[in-house]
N, C-alpha and C positions, 0 to 999 in steps of 0.2 A: 300332809299332803298339800299342795296349794289349791286355792279355789279355782275353779274354770274361770277362764277370761271372759269377761262380758262387758262390750263397751256399747256406747250410745251415741246417736247423733241427736241433737234435739233443737231442730229450727222453729223460730217464731213464725207463722203463717202469714205475714204482715206485708208480703210483697215476693218478687221472684227470688230466685235461688242465686246469691252472689258466688262468683267462683271462689272468693275466700271461704265462704261456707262449705261450698263443694269440696274444697281441698280439706277442711276438717273432717268430713264426712270420710273422704277417700283416706287419710290418715287412720281414722276408725277402722274402716273397712278391712284395709291392709292389715293392721295389728291382731284383728279378729282372725283374719285367715291365717296369717303367719302362725298363730298360737291355737288354731283349731279351736277358737272359741265362737261367741254369738256376738253378732252386730245387730242391735235393736235402733229402730228408728222411733222416736218419740216427738211427737207435735205439742210444743209449749204455746197453747193457744188461750192464755188467762187474758189476755188483752182483747177483751169482747169487742171493743169498739174498731180496731184494726185487723183482727184476724178474719180471715175469709176460707171459706171452703173451696174457691176457685185457688187460692193460694196454695192450700195444702195439695190439691191434686195438680198444679204446676210443678210443684217440689217434687213429689212422688215422679212425676213424669221425668224430669229433668236428671234425677238420680238413677232411675232404671236407664236413660239414654246413655248416660255416663257408663254404664256398666256396673253401678254400684246396688246391689241388692240385700235385703235385710231378713233376718231370720224371725223377727216378731217386729210387729207394728201395727199401725192403725187400719190396715187393710186386710190384714191376716191374721191376726190375733196373737196369743201367746200366752205363756202361763201367769204372766205377771201384768196383764192388762188392767184396765182398759190403757191405750197408748195416747190419749189426747187428755192434755192436763183439765180440760174443761169438765170431763168425765170422772174425774178423781177427786173432787170437792170434799167429798165426806172424809177423805183420808188426811186431807190437810186440817180439816176442822178437829177432827180427833186429836190429833197429834198437837195442834194449837192449844186444844184445851189442857191436855197433860202438861205442856210446858206452864200455861198459866196457873195451873193448880200447885206446880212445883216452885213458883214464883220466878221463874226463869224469864217470864214475860210480864209485861204490864199493860194497861190501858192507857192511850194517849188520848188527850181532846183538843190538843194543839191545833188549831185552824192553819190551813194553807197560807194565809195571809202572815200570820204570825211566824211560821217557819221561813217564809221568803225574806221577811224583816230581817229573822236572825240570821240567816245565810248571808245578806249584804253587808251587815254589822260585822260578821266576822272575817268576810273578805277584805273590808276595808281596812280592818286592823292587822290584816297579813296573816289571818289565821286559816288553818284547814277548816271548812265548814262541816260541823257535825251536831246533832241535836244536844241541847243544853241538859237536858234531864228534869225539864219541868215538872213532868207528870209522874215521874218516878216514885214519887213518896205520897201520892195521892192515898187520902182514908176512903174505907168502904163508904162512909157516908158521901162524900165529895164526888165520889164515882157514881153512886146511885143517884145523886142530885143531878147532876150533868146528863145522866142517862134519861132521867125522868123529864128533863128539858127537851129531848130528842135528840140530843148529839149522839153523834154514833162516832165511837173512838177506832183507831187502829189500835193493832198491838205490837209494841216494839220489845226486840229483844234486849234484856239487860246485860250489856257487856262490862264485865269486871275488869280490874286493871291486872296487866300481865302482857306477856309475848305470845304470840301465836307463831309457832314454827312447825315447818313441814318439808319435806325433801321432794322437789319437782324432778321429774325425770329429764328434762330437757335443762332447766336452769340451776339445778341443785339445791342448795339448802336454802329455803326462804325464811326472813324474819319479819313480822309485823308486829309493831307495838298498838294493843288493843287501844291505847289512849287516843289513837288517831281514826279509830273506827266511829265510836260514838254508838249509841243505842238505835239500832236500825229496825226498820217495819219488816215484820213478817206476815201480817195480815191487813189487808188495806180496811178502810171503812166500810166499802162495800161488801167486806166478806171474803173477798178474793184474795188466795195466797200471793204474797210477793215471790219474785223470782228466786232470792236466796234462801227462801223456805221451801218452797214447792219443788225446787232443784234437789234438795237433799232429801225429802221424803219420797220422792219418785226413784232417785239413784239407789237409795237404800232398799224399796221395796222391790225393785228390779234387780237387785243383787248384782249392780255396777261395780266391777272390780278395778276398772282403769278410766279416769276421767280425762279424754284428750280434747283439748280445745284450745282456742286463740289464747294468746296471751292478754288482751284485753279484759279477760275474766279473772286475772292474777289477783286483783283487787278485791274480787268477789269470794276469793278462797277463803281467806281467814273467817269470814263471816259465815261461811258455810260450815268451816270446820268448828266452829262454836256451836252450831245448831247439832251437828255430829255428836259432839261430846255432851251436850247438855241431855239428849235422848240416850246416851250411853251405848251408841252405835260406833262399830269399826269404821276407820276412814279407808275409802278408797284410794289407789295410788293416782297421783295427779301428774299430767305432763302437759305445759301449755307452750304451744310454738308460737313463733312470731307471726305477725300478718304481714299480708303481702303490700309492699309500697309501690306507689307509681313512679315513674322515671326519675320525678322531681323530689323523689323519697318522701312525699307525703304519703297519707293512708290512700290506696287504690279507692277511687270514686268516680263517677261520672264524667268529670272534667278529663278523665285520662282517656276516655273512649268506654266501650261495652264493658259492663261489669259482671251482667246476669250470664247464667249457663245457656238460657233460652237464646240470648243475643249472638252468642257465638255459633250456636246450633243453626239459627237462621242465617246467619252470613256464610256458612257453608264450612265450618271446621268439623272434623271427623270426630266421634267420641273417643277413640282411641287415642287420637291425638291431642286432644285436651286433657284428659286423664294423663297422658304421658307427660305432658308439660307441666301439670299441676304438681304432680309427685317431685318433679325435680326442682320446684320451688322451696329450697331449704332442706333438700336430702339429696345425696350423691350416692350413686350405686358404687359398691367397692370396687366393681370391673373398670371403672369409668365410663361405660358406655352410656348414652342418652337415650338412644332409641330402644324401648325395651316393652315386651309384651307384658300382659297382666301377670303371666305366671311368673315371669323373670323378676318383675317387681315384689311380688309377695315372697318370692324365695329370699331377695335380697334384703328386703325392708327391716328396719328396726327403728325403734323410738330414739334410742341412743344416737342413731345416724342423723337425728335432726338436728340443725344448725341453730344456735341461739341467736344468730344474725336474721333480721328482717330481709327476706328476698326481693328483689325488684323485678316488677313485671316487665317482660319484654315482648311486645308484638310482634316485633322481628323475629324471635325466636320461635315463636308459637307457630308463626306462619312457615318458618322453615322444617318444623316439626311436622306440621299438616300435610306440607308437601310431599313428604317422603311418604305419609300414610296413603295420600291420594296415589301417587305413583304405582304403589305396591298393591293397589286395588283391582281386583279382577273387573273383567269386561262387563259382566252382568250387573255386579254392584255399583260400579261407577257409573253404569247407564241409568240406573235406578236413583241415584244420589242427584244426578245431574238433570233428570227429567223436571222437577218443579222449577227450576233455575231457566230452563229452556222456555218452560210454558210462561213463565213470569216475563221473559225476555220477548215474549209475542209469537212463539214458533208454535204451530198447530202440531205437536209431535204425534198426535193419534193417526195423521194423516201421511206420516213417513214411514219409508221402508224400515222394518226393524233394525236389517242388518246395515243399512247406510247410517241409521243413527247410532248403532253401537260402536262404527268404524270412527264416526266423527268423536264420540266421548273418548274412545281409547285414545286418540291421537291427540285431543286437546289436554288429557290428564297431566301430559308432561309439561305443560305450562302453566298449571294452575297451583297457587300458593292456599287459595280457599275456594270452594265450589262457586260462589256467584261472581267470580271472576269469569267465567264462561261466557257470560253476557258480553264481554269486551271481543269476543272473538265469532261471535254469531254470523256477522257480516261477511266472514270469509266462506262460510258455507251455505248460506241463505240470501238468496238474491233480494228479498224484502227488507233485509238489513244491512245490505250492501252499500257502501259509500268510502268514498277517498278521505282520507284523514289530510291533514295541512301538510304534514312532513311528506307524504306520500305524492301529494299534489306539487310541491316543491320540486320534486326530482323529476316528475312527469313534463312538468312546463320548461324544465330547461332543455335549450334549442340543441345541445348536444346529443340529447336522449332520442329526440324524435325518429332520425332515421334507425336507430336500435331497435325501437319499438316497431317500426315499420317491416324491419327483417323479421322479429320475431313472428308477428302477425303472419306474413306470409308463409312461414315456415310451419306453422299450425295449421293453416288453411290448407295444406298440401299433405297433412298427416290424415291416415284412414281413422284413427283414434288413438287415445291415450290410454295405457295401461300400466300396472305396476312395474312389470318387467320391462319396459319400454321407456321410462323415464330417463334414466341415465342416457340412453343413446340420443334422447331429445335435446337434453342438456349439453350434450357433447357437440350434438349438430349446431345449437344456438352458440356455443361459443366459436364454432369454426365460422360461422355465418356473420355474426356479428363483431367478431374480433376482441371480444370481451370475455373477461374470465372471473372467478370470484365475485368478490363484492360487487364490483361493476356490474356484473351481468345480473346476479342473483337479487341484488337491491333494487335494481329496475323491475326486474321479473315480479318480485312481491309488491312492491308498490302497485303496478298495473293489474296485476291479477286479483290480489287481495285486498288491494286499498290500505293496505298497513305495513308498517317497517318492523313488525315484529310478529311471531306466531309460529306454530308448528313448522317442522321442516319442510320447506318447498317440494322435496322429492316425495313426500308422503301427501302434501295437498293435493297436488298436480292429478293425481288418478281419480279423486274424489270429485273434483270439480269437473273434469271433463272437458273434451275439445270445444264443444259449441258454447259453454259458459265462458271459458277462458277467452275465446275470439271475442264475444260480447263485451267483455270487460275491458279488453285492449283496445276495442274500437271506441270505448268511452273515453279511455284515456289518451288516445290521440285526438279526440275532440276538443280536450282542454289543453293539449301539450302545443 
């Protein structure tokens, strides 16, 4: 009988959650759900200088916002906790002592200066930098002498000659010559476990069945396999997915724009849109569909379906997916989504009629790729934000448009009021009175009444603006014409 699927996402809380790490969390979460397994969140906070509680809380918040939830983690506990590495130090210490007693690791007293000098020398000779084994054969007397002098050693894993071979679910058979690895550190001089050691202890004690992570960890895997074998433990299944690249095919970084999940949230991307986009980076649904619900993704997802080729980040595609989700959002939810951006734009939303506010939000959602774009359209509906864009002014000052503007103004002044069911007849009347049709009329109307050359359909805008506001704006347009 196969062991139950248990996967983990293990971020270091040294900053914001990168969308690449969010994608790794998503792949683990989807696999766990597909296999009816357990998704674990573990915080790798052994870097005491850079790890912060604020970062941990931000990571948890971003994962929840994306719709990624865990069964075991630092906030809810579980049978294999604690789930912060800083609280698991005794476990690492015990297993390090076991390996030291078995002669699998040894104490190394080489200074950082010597190691740096060794690295530079090896590079200058075209060699792969690795430890030269200077402290491999220290006698007990030499060790005691250096420790009595106050020197604090690291613990290095003794790497023997041979090949490290494993099957990766994405990359296939992987072969690493141990000669290129060198004796690596498992415990630093301050007593803190190094990544490749702590990771193994945690994954084993948490009964992790599959390690799904970015292929930047491929070079760590042979080291971790050596630790597994030295302790007599069964290996998990490994799956290393390619990392996201920027449009220039270099690793995705800040120079390509926003990289943190929280930045996309603040700009106005919806969580289901960002999640939908991230899963498509390196995976294609068997149906060929690109807009997929979480349930559809879970049903179709498989690790074998992940590509070996690095995906290219496309903001344009993300915005296209986001615009789809914005358009399908119901009126109450889209209003709540847009309220912060209206307030940021200087609109006193608490003083507005709720029905009017909802009508505006529902109308504007058809024009938005991201929520923050709503600020571009505030001038249409709110007089305090109204202004004439330069392109609109260019149309309004054209001499051939002045007479048509005056005709439009006279027709409006003779109207009782403008309602939704009367807009079509109003536009027909304007066509007859001005002798203009299509873009020739509607472009002029849009420029004078909204101050812009793009936006929601005029037929939907006019009833919300009302007769008096339209007349006021047309008079302003005539003053500059």
